[in-house]
C-alpha positions as CSV (number, residue, x, y, z in Angstrom):
1,X,-111.5,186.8,209.8
2,X,-113.4,183.9,208.1
3,X,-113.6,185.8,204.8
4,X,-109.8,186.3,204.6
5,X,-109.1,182.7,205.3
6,X,-111.4,181.5,202.6
7,X,-109.8,183.8,200.1
8,X,-106.3,182.5,200.8
9,X,-107.5,179.0,200.5
10,X,-109.1,179.7,197.1
11,X,-105.9,181.3,195.8
12,X,-103.8,178.3,196.8
13,X,-106.4,176.0,195.3
14,X,-106.3,177.9,192.0
15,X,-102.5,177.8,191.8
16,X,-102.4,174.0,192.3
17,X,-105.1,173.6,189.7
18,X,-103.2,175.7,187.2
19,X,-100.0,173.8,187.9
20,X,-101.9,170.6,187.4
21,X,-103.2,171.7,184.0
22,X,-99.7,172.8,182.9
23,X,-98.2,169.4,183.9
24,X,-101.0,167.6,182.0
25,X,-100.3,169.7,178.9
26,X,-96.6,168.9,179.1
27,X,-97.2,165.2,179.5
28,X,-99.6,165.2,176.6
29,X,-97.1,167.1,174.5
30,X,-94.3,164.7,175.2
31,X,-96.5,161.7,174.6
32,X,-97.5,163.1,171.1
33,X,-93.9,164.1,170.2
34,X,-95.0,167.7,169.9
35,X,-92.4,168.8,172.4
36,X,-88.9,167.5,173.1
37,X,-86.8,168.4,176.1
38,X,-85.4,170.7,177.0
39,X,-88.4,172.7,176.5
40,X,-87.0,176.1,177.3
41,X,-83.4,175.7,175.9
42,X,-82.2,178.8,174.0
43,X,-81.7,178.6,170.3
44,X,-78.2,177.6,169.1
45,X,-76.0,180.5,167.9
46,X,-73.6,180.3,165.0
47,X,-70.1,181.6,165.7
48,X,-68.7,183.4,162.6
49,X,-65.2,182.1,161.5
50,X,-62.3,184.3,162.4
51,X,-59.6,185.2,159.9
52,X,-56.0,184.4,160.6
53,X,-53.5,187.2,160.0
54,X,-50.8,185.9,157.7
55,X,-47.5,187.2,159.0
56,X,-45.3,185.1,156.6
57,X,-44.0,183.1,159.4
58,X,-43.9,179.3,158.9
59,X,-44.4,177.7,162.1
60,X,-41.7,175.2,162.9
61,X,-42.1,172.0,164.9
62,X,-40.9,172.6,168.4
63,X,-37.7,170.7,169.3
64,X,-38.4,168.0,171.8
65,X,-35.1,166.7,173.2
66,X,-34.8,163.0,173.2
67,X,-33.1,161.1,176.0
68,X,-31.1,158.1,174.9
69,X,-30.5,155.9,177.9
70,X,-27.1,154.5,178.2
71,X,-26.7,150.9,179.2
72,X,-24.7,151.6,182.3
73,X,-24.4,148.5,184.4
74,X,-25.6,149.0,187.9
75,X,-23.1,148.4,190.6
76,X,-23.5,145.0,192.0
77,X,-22.0,143.7,195.1
78,X,-20.1,140.5,194.4
79,X,-19.8,138.5,197.5
80,X,-16.3,137.3,198.3
81,X,-16.2,133.9,199.8
82,X,-13.9,133.9,202.8
83,X,-12.3,130.5,203.3
84,X,-13.3,129.0,206.6
85,X,-10.5,127.4,208.6
86,X,-10.6,123.7,208.5
87,X,-9.7,121.5,211.4
88,X,-7.2,118.9,210.6
89,X,-7.4,115.9,212.9
90,X,-3.9,115.1,214.1
91,X,-3.5,111.7,215.4
92,X,-1.8,111.8,218.7
93,X,0.4,108.8,219.2
94,X,-0.6,106.6,222.1
95,X,2.3,106.0,224.4
96,X,3.1,102.4,224.9
97,X,4.1,101.0,228.2
98,X,6.9,98.5,228.1
99,X,6.8,96.2,231.1
100,X,10.4,95.7,232.1
101,X,10.7,93.0,234.6
102,X,13.3,93.9,237.2
103,X,15.6,91.1,238.2
104,X,14.6,89.6,241.5
105,X,17.0,90.3,244.4
106,X,18.7,87.4,246.0
107,X,19.1,86.8,249.7
108,X,22.7,86.8,250.8
109,X,23.2,85.3,254.3
110,X,25.2,87.5,256.7
111,X,27.9,86.2,259.0
112,X,26.6,85.0,262.3
113,X,27.3,87.2,265.2
114,X,28.3,85.2,268.3
115,X,26.5,87.7,270.6
116,X,23.2,86.9,269.0
117,X,21.3,83.9,270.5
118,X,20.9,81.2,267.9
119,X,17.3,80.4,267.0
120,X,15.7,77.1,267.8
121,X,16.5,74.4,265.3
122,X,13.5,73.4,263.1
123,X,12.6,69.9,262.1
124,X,12.2,69.4,258.4
125,X,8.6,69.1,257.1
126,X,8.1,66.6,254.3
127,X,4.9,68.0,252.8
128,X,6.1,71.5,252.1
129,X,9.6,73.1,251.7
130,X,10.8,75.3,254.5
131,X,13.0,78.4,254.4
132,X,16.1,78.6,256.5
133,X,17.2,81.9,258.0
134,X,20.3,83.5,259.5
135,X,19.9,86.2,262.1
136,X,21.4,89.6,261.2
137,X,24.2,91.0,263.3
138,X,23.1,92.8,266.5
139,X,21.8,96.4,265.8
140,X,20.9,95.8,262.2
141,X,17.3,95.7,261.0
142,X,16.5,92.4,259.1
143,X,15.7,93.1,255.4
144,X,13.8,90.7,253.2
145,X,15.7,89.8,250.0
146,X,13.3,87.2,248.3
147,X,14.6,84.7,245.9
148,X,12.7,82.9,243.2
149,X,10.0,81.0,245.0
150,X,6.9,79.1,243.9
151,X,5.0,80.9,246.6
152,X,3.7,84.5,246.6
153,X,4.9,84.9,250.2
154,X,8.1,83.8,252.0
155,X,9.3,84.1,255.6
156,X,10.9,87.4,256.6
157,X,14.6,87.0,257.6
158,X,14.9,86.8,261.4
159,X,11.7,84.8,261.8
160,X,10.3,82.5,263.0
161,X,11.5,82.9,266.6
162,X,10.1,81.9,269.9
163,X,10.2,84.5,272.7
164,X,8.3,85.8,275.7
165,X,4.8,87.2,275.3
166,X,5.0,91.0,274.7
167,X,1.9,91.5,272.6
168,X,-0.8,91.3,275.2
169,X,-1.2,91.7,279.0
170,X,-1.6,87.9,279.7
171,X,2.2,87.4,280.1
172,X,2.8,83.8,281.0
173,X,-0.9,82.9,281.3
174,X,-1.0,82.5,277.5
175,X,0.7,80.7,274.6
176,X,0.2,81.4,270.9
177,X,1.6,82.7,267.6
178,X,1.5,86.0,265.9
179,X,3.3,88.3,263.4
180,X,2.6,90.5,260.4
181,X,2.5,90.3,256.6
182,X,4.3,93.0,254.5
183,X,5.4,93.5,250.9
184,X,8.9,93.9,249.6
185,X,8.9,97.6,250.6
186,X,7.8,96.8,254.1
187,X,4.3,98.2,253.5
188,X,1.4,96.2,255.3
189,X,-0.5,93.6,253.3
190,X,-3.9,93.3,254.9
191,X,-6.5,90.6,254.4
192,X,-4.3,87.6,253.9
193,X,-5.4,84.4,255.7
194,X,-3.1,82.6,258.2
195,X,-3.6,79.0,259.1
196,X,-2.1,77.4,262.3
197,X,-2.3,73.6,262.6
198,X,-1.4,71.4,265.5
199,X,0.1,67.9,265.4
200,X,-3.3,66.3,265.2
201,X,-4.3,68.3,262.1
202,X,-6.7,70.7,264.0
203,X,-6.5,74.1,262.3
204,X,-7.2,77.7,263.4
205,X,-7.5,80.7,261.0
206,X,-7.1,84.5,261.2
207,X,-6.6,87.4,258.9
208,X,-3.6,89.8,258.6
209,X,-4.5,93.3,259.9
210,X,-6.6,92.1,262.9
211,X,-4.0,92.8,265.6
212,X,-2.1,96.1,265.6
213,X,0.3,95.0,268.5
214,X,2.4,93.3,265.8
215,X,2.1,96.2,263.2
216,X,-0.6,97.5,260.8
217,X,-0.9,94.1,259.2
218,X,-0.5,92.2,262.5
219,X,-2.3,88.9,263.4
220,X,-2.4,86.6,266.4
221,X,-3.8,83.2,267.3
222,X,-4.0,82.0,270.9
223,X,-3.1,78.3,271.5
224,X,-3.5,77.9,275.3
225,X,-3.8,79.6,278.7
226,X,-0.4,78.5,279.9
227,X,3.0,77.5,278.3
228,X,3.0,73.9,277.1
229,X,5.4,71.7,275.1
230,X,3.8,71.5,271.6
231,X,4.6,71.8,267.9
232,X,2.6,73.8,265.4
233,X,2.9,74.6,261.7
234,X,2.1,78.1,260.4
235,X,1.3,78.9,256.8
236,X,-0.5,81.5,254.6
237,X,-3.5,79.8,253.1
238,X,-6.3,80.7,250.6
239,X,-9.4,78.6,250.0
240,X,-9.1,79.5,246.3
241,X,-5.3,79.4,245.8
242,X,-4.3,76.9,248.4
243,X,-0.8,77.3,249.9
244,X,0.5,80.9,249.5
245,X,3.7,80.5,251.6
246,X,6.0,77.7,252.7
247,X,4.9,75.9,255.9
248,X,7.0,76.8,259.0
249,X,7.2,74.7,262.2
250,X,7.1,76.3,265.7
251,X,8.2,74.3,268.7
252,X,7.3,75.5,272.1
253,X,9.4,74.3,275.1
254,X,6.7,75.0,277.6
255,X,8.4,77.9,279.4
256,X,7.2,81.5,280.1
257,X,10.2,83.0,278.3
258,X,9.3,81.2,275.1
259,X,5.5,81.2,274.9
260,X,5.1,83.4,271.8
261,X,6.0,82.1,268.3
262,X,6.7,85.2,266.1
263,X,6.3,84.6,262.4
264,X,6.5,87.4,259.7
265,X,5.8,86.9,256.0
266,X,7.0,89.0,253.0
267,X,5.2,89.1,249.6
268,X,7.5,88.2,246.7
269,X,5.2,89.3,243.8
């Protein structure tokens, strides 16, 4: 077994030694230009020329078709401009309001009906003009027909008048004045100040629309707890505008059937 292994090793060693010698020889040959690679290339062979058989045919140049491009314009999309609608501002005429002043109605006194009790005569007041009135015939509603007046309010026809107290439950245990303030159409005018002044110049004030017993724009001022002979003046008054109506005088006789002075005012403008 040991002899066989040594023999194989010797053979391999001999082969490697022989290859080493061959490689050294090749390297030396290359370095001395004695050998050029490739070392084992075959010798070049010369190919004998071939004769061409002359058949008498002259070769012709093959026809190559030529393509001449035509200048055909490509189809192009030409945009068409669509006109847009335009808004035309149209000026709308502004209506004008013509203020037509209606003629003021005039108050025409009606004939006195003998069946109607004549009102108490009023004493003239020097400091302010008073408005006279004529009672309407029995059964007809008094209607205000204002005339040209320097005041914004005038007395309603049929007032003032002195009568029994109907507006509260005090009956004869009370004396005072009351009424209402309306416009030309009979609609209530609320918020107007009323001034009542006695003979000594003492004044009391109230506002229309504070006592519905006389109407939606009713007012009332109490002057005593029992009937007494006295004289008062009633007038619409404003702290900013002063006198807004003529001053009217109320004379109480001191009886239970005439302990309420009823005074109504109508707005003229």
